[in-house]
N, CA and C of each residue as an Amber inpcrd file, in Angstrom:
protein
   339
  21.0800000  -8.5420000 -33.5950000  21.3350000  -9.9340000 -32.6210000
  21.0180000 -11.1590000 -33.7500000  19.6220000 -11.0260000 -34.1290000
  19.4200000 -12.3160000 -34.7280000  20.3880000 -12.6640000 -36.3100000
  20.6340000 -12.0110000 -36.2880000  21.3380000 -12.1180000 -37.7810000
  23.2350000 -12.3150000 -37.6520000  23.5110000 -12.2310000 -36.4190000
  25.1360000 -13.0210000 -36.0360000  24.3680000 -13.8490000 -35.0360000
  22.9990000 -14.2410000 -34.3240000  23.3140000 -15.6490000 -33.9990000
  22.9840000 -16.5450000 -35.2040000  22.0040000 -16.3660000 -36.3140000
  22.1410000 -16.8790000 -37.7240000  23.8490000 -17.2030000 -37.3980000
  24.4970000 -16.7790000 -37.9060000  25.7670000 -17.0420000 -38.5580000
  27.1890000 -18.4570000 -37.7050000  25.8000000 -18.8530000 -36.7720000
  27.0220000 -20.1710000 -35.4810000  25.5690000 -20.8970000 -35.9360000
  25.9640000 -22.5010000 -35.3100000  25.0900000 -23.6020000 -35.7090000
  24.1370000 -23.3780000 -34.5090000  24.5830000 -23.5220000 -33.5080000
  23.6560000 -23.7960000 -32.1860000  23.3090000 -21.8850000 -30.9860000
  23.3200000 -21.1840000 -32.1990000  23.8500000 -19.7410000 -31.7430000
  22.1850000 -18.9700000 -31.7860000  20.7410000 -19.6830000 -32.4400000
  19.8240000 -18.8900000 -32.8360000  19.0720000 -18.5620000 -31.3270000
  19.0710000 -18.2880000 -30.1630000  18.5230000 -17.7680000 -28.8500000
  19.5300000 -17.0540000 -28.5520000  20.1930000 -16.5450000 -29.5010000
  21.4340000 -15.3130000 -28.6430000  20.6810000 -13.9700000 -28.7190000
  19.8280000 -13.7460000 -29.4960000  18.8930000 -12.5010000 -29.6950000
  18.3260000 -12.1390000 -28.7300000  18.0230000 -13.2530000 -27.3990000
  17.4700000 -12.7180000 -26.3250000  18.2510000 -12.3200000 -25.3700000
  19.1520000 -12.3530000 -25.4480000  20.0840000 -11.7800000 -24.4840000
  20.2710000 -10.5270000 -24.6960000  20.1300000  -9.5920000 -23.2880000
  20.1990000  -8.1720000 -22.8820000  21.6980000  -7.4430000 -23.6300000
  23.0160000  -8.2110000 -23.9680000  24.3420000  -7.5340000 -24.0970000
  24.7850000  -9.2050000 -24.9110000  25.4280000  -9.0610000 -26.4390000
  25.6640000  -9.6440000 -27.2850000  27.1500000  -8.9680000 -27.2960000
  28.7270000  -9.8120000 -26.9570000  29.4240000  -8.7310000 -27.6450000
  30.2590000  -9.6950000 -28.7670000  30.5480000  -9.2990000 -29.3510000
  31.0770000  -9.6940000 -30.6310000  33.0450000 -10.1980000 -30.5110000
  33.1170000 -11.0810000 -30.6500000  34.7620000 -11.1880000 -30.1050000
  35.1590000 -11.3410000 -32.1010000  36.0000000 -10.2370000 -32.4760000
  36.7330000  -9.8980000 -33.5420000  38.5440000  -9.8240000 -33.5830000
  39.2360000 -10.4550000 -34.4580000  40.3950000 -10.8640000 -34.7020000
  40.1720000 -10.1780000 -35.6450000  41.5650000  -9.4490000 -36.1820000
  42.3700000  -9.0890000 -37.2120000  42.5860000 -10.4260000 -38.4140000
  42.9600000 -10.2580000 -39.4070000  42.6580000 -11.7650000 -40.0220000
  44.5860000 -12.2620000 -40.1980000  45.4170000 -11.2330000 -39.6710000
  46.1090000 -10.9400000 -39.4790000  47.0630000 -11.0150000 -38.3350000
  46.2940000 -11.5490000 -37.5640000  46.8020000 -11.7840000 -36.3470000
  47.4740000 -13.0810000 -35.6520000  47.8600000 -13.4290000 -36.8790000
  49.2240000 -15.0250000 -36.5660000  48.5820000 -15.7830000 -36.5320000
  49.4330000 -17.1210000 -36.3550000  49.1520000 -18.5060000 -36.4120000
  48.1890000 -19.1640000 -35.6490000  47.3300000 -18.5690000 -34.0680000
  46.7690000 -18.9360000 -33.2480000  45.6200000 -17.9520000 -32.5530000
  45.0500000 -16.8030000 -33.9230000  44.2560000 -15.6840000 -33.3650000
  42.7140000 -16.6580000 -32.7010000  42.6380000 -17.9490000 -32.5770000
  41.5700000 -18.5490000 -31.5870000  42.0230000 -18.3320000 -30.4140000
  43.2710000 -18.4910000 -29.7900000  43.2550000 -18.4930000 -28.3580000
  43.6480000 -16.8530000 -28.0360000  43.7580000 -15.7190000 -28.5220000
  43.4170000 -14.8980000 -28.2800000  42.2010000 -14.2280000 -27.6020000
  41.5070000 -14.7750000 -28.7420000  39.8850000 -14.1780000 -29.1020000
  39.6820000 -14.9940000 -27.4770000  39.8410000 -16.2920000 -27.3210000
  39.7800000 -17.1200000 -26.0740000  39.5620000 -16.1850000 -24.7610000
  40.9350000 -16.1080000 -24.7060000  41.0130000 -15.2030000 -23.8390000
  40.4960000 -13.9980000 -23.5120000  40.4790000 -12.8670000 -24.5200000
  39.3040000 -12.1360000 -24.6190000  37.8930000 -12.4970000 -23.8370000
  37.3080000 -13.1920000 -24.4790000  35.9300000 -13.8100000 -23.6020000
  36.0500000 -14.6250000 -22.6750000  36.9580000 -15.2370000 -22.0760000
  37.3300000 -15.5050000 -20.7580000  37.2450000 -13.8060000 -20.4620000
  38.0080000 -12.7870000 -20.3670000  38.2350000 -11.9070000 -19.5660000
  36.9900000 -11.0900000 -19.4440000  36.0880000 -11.3950000 -20.2330000
  34.8870000 -10.8060000 -20.3370000  33.6930000 -11.4380000 -19.5530000
  33.5400000 -12.4170000 -19.3570000  33.1400000 -13.4970000 -18.5800000
  33.2430000 -13.7020000 -17.2080000  34.9620000 -13.2080000 -16.8930000
  35.3380000 -13.3980000 -15.3520000  34.3930000 -11.9160000 -14.7970000
  34.9910000 -10.6850000 -16.0300000  34.0770000  -9.3590000 -15.4020000
  32.6450000  -9.3350000 -15.1190000  31.7150000  -9.8690000 -16.0860000
  30.3180000 -10.4960000 -15.9310000  29.8880000 -10.8830000 -14.6630000
  30.7970000 -12.3370000 -14.1920000  30.5010000 -12.7530000 -13.0720000
  30.6950000 -11.7530000 -11.6450000  31.8050000 -11.0990000 -11.8000000
  31.9680000 -10.8680000 -10.7900000  31.0910000  -9.4140000 -10.7740000
  30.4520000  -9.3420000 -11.6130000  29.4510000  -7.9930000 -11.8100000
  27.8640000  -8.7300000 -11.2110000  28.2800000 -10.1500000 -11.0360000
  26.4710000 -10.9510000 -11.1300000  25.8260000 -11.0630000 -11.7590000
  26.9190000 -11.3110000 -13.2260000  26.0920000 -11.6340000 -14.3280000
  26.2390000 -12.7720000 -14.8560000  25.0350000 -13.6180000 -15.3100000
  26.3040000 -15.1300000 -16.5790000  26.0770000 -14.3460000 -17.5650000
  26.6720000 -15.5530000 -18.1780000  27.7950000 -15.3470000 -19.4720000
  27.2710000 -16.3420000 -20.2910000  27.5430000 -16.3750000 -21.5590000
  27.7920000 -17.7120000 -22.2670000  28.6440000 -17.6510000 -23.5160000
  29.4760000 -18.5930000 -23.9960000  29.9800000 -18.2370000 -24.9810000
  29.4030000 -19.1800000 -26.2900000  29.3890000 -18.4250000 -27.7390000
  28.7100000 -18.8810000 -28.7360000  29.9650000 -18.4180000 -29.7720000
  29.9100000 -20.1640000 -30.0560000  30.7780000 -20.3440000 -31.2840000
  30.1200000 -19.6310000 -32.7860000  31.0010000 -18.5120000 -33.2390000
  30.6300000 -18.4760000 -34.9100000  31.0070000 -19.2920000 -35.6990000
  30.8380000 -19.6520000 -36.8640000  31.1670000 -20.6330000 -37.8650000
  31.0850000 -20.0070000 -39.0700000  30.2630000 -18.8160000 -39.3010000
  30.2290000 -18.5700000 -40.8050000  30.5410000 -16.8150000 -40.8030000
  31.6060000 -16.9080000 -40.9190000  32.4810000 -15.3540000 -40.4940000
  31.8740000 -14.0410000 -41.6490000  31.4400000 -14.3810000 -42.9490000
  30.8340000 -13.5890000 -43.6230000  29.6460000 -12.9570000 -43.2960000
  28.4970000 -14.3240000 -42.9380000  27.8470000 -13.8740000 -41.9730000
  27.3900000 -12.7000000 -40.6720000  28.2200000 -13.2360000 -39.8390000
  28.5850000 -12.4000000 -38.7540000  29.2230000 -11.0460000 -39.0850000
  29.9240000 -10.6260000 -40.5280000  30.4450000  -9.8150000 -40.3750000
  29.7180000  -8.4480000 -40.7690000  28.6260000  -9.5540000 -41.7860000
  27.3420000  -8.6870000 -42.3870000  26.6530000  -8.1820000 -41.2420000
  26.1880000  -8.8060000 -40.2530000  25.3310000  -9.0440000 -39.3080000
  25.8840000  -7.6540000 -38.4010000  27.0650000  -7.4340000 -37.9640000
  27.0790000  -6.3900000 -37.3570000  28.2710000  -5.2840000 -38.2180000
  27.7150000  -5.1370000 -39.3700000  28.8120000  -4.4010000 -40.1950000
  29.6990000  -3.3320000 -39.6980000  30.7550000  -4.8640000 -39.6270000
  32.3600000  -4.9250000 -39.5640000  32.6850000  -5.2260000 -41.2990000
  34.2430000  -4.0750000 -41.0640000  34.6900000  -4.3200000 -42.5130000
  35.5210000  -6.2130000 -43.2590000  35.8190000  -5.8740000 -44.0930000
  36.7060000  -7.4880000 -44.4010000  38.1190000  -7.3970000 -43.4060000
  38.5500000  -8.4100000 -43.5490000  40.0340000  -8.2890000 -43.2770000
  39.8660000  -8.7570000 -41.5050000  38.8080000  -8.7690000 -40.7710000
  38.2190000  -9.2010000 -39.5140000  37.8050000 -10.8480000 -39.5780000
  38.1710000 -11.4040000 -38.4500000  37.5930000 -12.8030000 -38.1680000
  36.3150000 -12.7560000 -36.5600000  35.4600000 -13.2890000 -36.7580000
  34.3980000 -13.0110000 -35.2460000  34.7680000 -14.6240000 -35.3630000
  35.5730000 -15.0070000 -34.3920000  35.3100000 -16.0990000 -33.4500000
  34.5920000 -16.6160000 -32.7710000  33.8970000 -15.7950000 -32.0990000
  33.2830000 -16.1530000 -30.6610000  32.2140000 -15.2030000 -30.7660000
  31.3090000 -15.1410000 -29.6490000  30.5850000 -14.0260000 -29.4660000
  30.2920000 -14.5110000 -28.0350000  30.3180000 -13.3870000 -26.4480000
  29.5990000 -13.7000000 -25.7810000  28.2940000 -13.1110000 -24.9720000
  27.3560000 -13.7890000 -24.4370000  26.2740000 -13.2960000 -24.1650000
  26.2770000 -13.2290000 -22.6560000  25.2610000 -11.5400000 -22.2310000
  25.7650000 -11.1550000 -20.8910000  24.4040000 -10.8210000 -20.8250000
  23.6890000 -11.1780000 -19.7010000  22.5500000 -10.9900000 -18.6820000
  22.5980000 -11.4150000 -17.8470000  21.1440000 -11.6250000 -16.7970000
  20.0440000 -12.2680000 -15.6420000  20.2640000 -13.8410000 -16.0120000
  20.7310000 -14.6560000 -14.8840000  20.3100000 -16.1650000 -15.1290000
  19.3200000 -16.1540000 -15.4000000  19.0860000 -17.2140000 -16.1160000
  17.7560000 -17.9010000 -15.9840000  17.4270000 -18.2980000 -14.8230000
  15.5960000 -18.5420000 -14.5600000  15.9460000 -18.9190000 -12.9950000
  15.2310000 -20.4270000 -13.4870000  14.7120000 -21.3280000 -14.5180000
  14.6370000 -22.2610000 -13.8280000  15.5170000 -23.6040000 -14.9800000
  15.3250000 -24.6800000 -14.5610000  16.3600000 -25.3820000 -15.7230000
  15.6420000 -25.4780000 -16.8930000  14.3440000 -25.2370000 -16.8410000
  13.1220000 -25.1650000 -18.5070000  13.9290000 -24.1600000 -19.2540000
  14.2270000 -23.0540000 -18.9330000  14.5810000 -21.9430000 -19.6460000
  15.6780000 -22.2210000 -20.0480000  16.4180000 -22.4660000 -19.6270000
  17.9860000 -23.0620000 -19.7830000  18.4870000 -24.0310000 -21.2040000
  18.9930000 -23.8750000 -21.2230000  19.3250000 -24.5000000 -22.8470000
  20.3520000 -25.3470000 -23.1640000  20.8920000 -25.7020000 -21.6830000
  22.3520000 -26.2740000 -21.4540000  22.2100000 -27.7740000 -21.3020000
  22.6990000 -28.6560000 -21.4130000  23.1730000 -29.7100000 -20.7760000
  23.1420000 -29.7090000 -18.8580000  22.2970000 -30.4190000 -18.4110000
  22.8130000 -30.7130000 -17.0540000  24.6290000 -31.1040000 -16.7720000
  25.1220000 -30.2460000 -15.4530000  26.0420000 -30.5580000 -15.3290000
  26.4570000 -31.5190000 -14.4720000  27.2770000 -32.3660000 -14.3790000
  27.7420000 -33.3290000 -13.4620000  28.4060000 -32.6950000 -12.6050000
  28.2780000 -33.1410000 -11.2610000  29.5010000 -32.6150000 -10.1610000
  30.5750000 -32.5970000 -10.1130000  31.3940000 -31.8440000  -9.5210000
  32.7140000 -31.4260000  -9.6750000  33.5550000 -32.6440000  -9.6860000
  32.9090000 -33.0980000  -8.4950000  34.0980000 -33.6240000  -8.0710000
  33.8800000 -35.5050000  -8.9700000  33.3840000 -35.4430000  -9.9860000
  33.0750000 -36.5360000 -10.7650000  33.9970000 -35.9580000 -12.5490000
  34.2620000 -35.0150000 -12.5410000  34.9390000 -33.9820000 -13.4360000
  36.3240000 -33.6430000 -13.0610000  36.6510000 -33.6390000 -12.2480000
  37.7470000 -33.2800000 -11.6210000  38.6260000 -33.9250000 -11.0730000
  39.9020000 -34.7360000 -11.1760000  40.4790000 -35.7870000 -10.5190000
  41.9510000 -35.3360000  -9.9410000  42.3200000 -35.3530000  -8.9990000
  43.6230000 -35.2150000  -7.8680000  44.3870000 -36.3520000  -8.2740000
  45.6860000 -35.9010000  -8.9260000  46.8210000 -36.9040000  -8.4080000
  46.8500000 -37.6200000 -10.1530000  45.5180000 -38.8570000 -10.2290000
  44.8880000 -39.4670000 -11.3500000  43.6520000 -39.9110000 -11.5110000
  43.4210000 -40.5990000 -12.5320000  41.8830000 -41.0960000 -12.7920000
  41.6270000 -41.4340000 -12.1920000  40.6920000 -41.4020000 -10.9950000
  39.9670000 -42.9270000 -10.6290000  39.9300000 -44.2720000 -10.8590000
  40.1120000 -45.2920000 -10.4400000  40.6330000 -46.6120000 -10.7980000
  39.4910000 -47.6530000 -10.0140000
């Protein structure tokens, strides 16, 4: 997990997660493989949430390092990973930014004036 974490710019923490799913797709998967990988990750995260688990998407930027970390063959792209586990109990344990309230981020009809 540490080697896979080193394949991203902000993923050095993923070795702490109980589960890390590497999302791979074939190099010849078409024009927009990132879209399909995003749906794969989204579905994994929805299932994790339904089971009461937390998840976090992780961008992978050094594909060769990621392939080596998971011993995958050439011809594949590791677009991202998804970590799954039990959510941290305190804000100090989380490394994410504070979230703004929903009604400050989502607007109905138009942007407020």
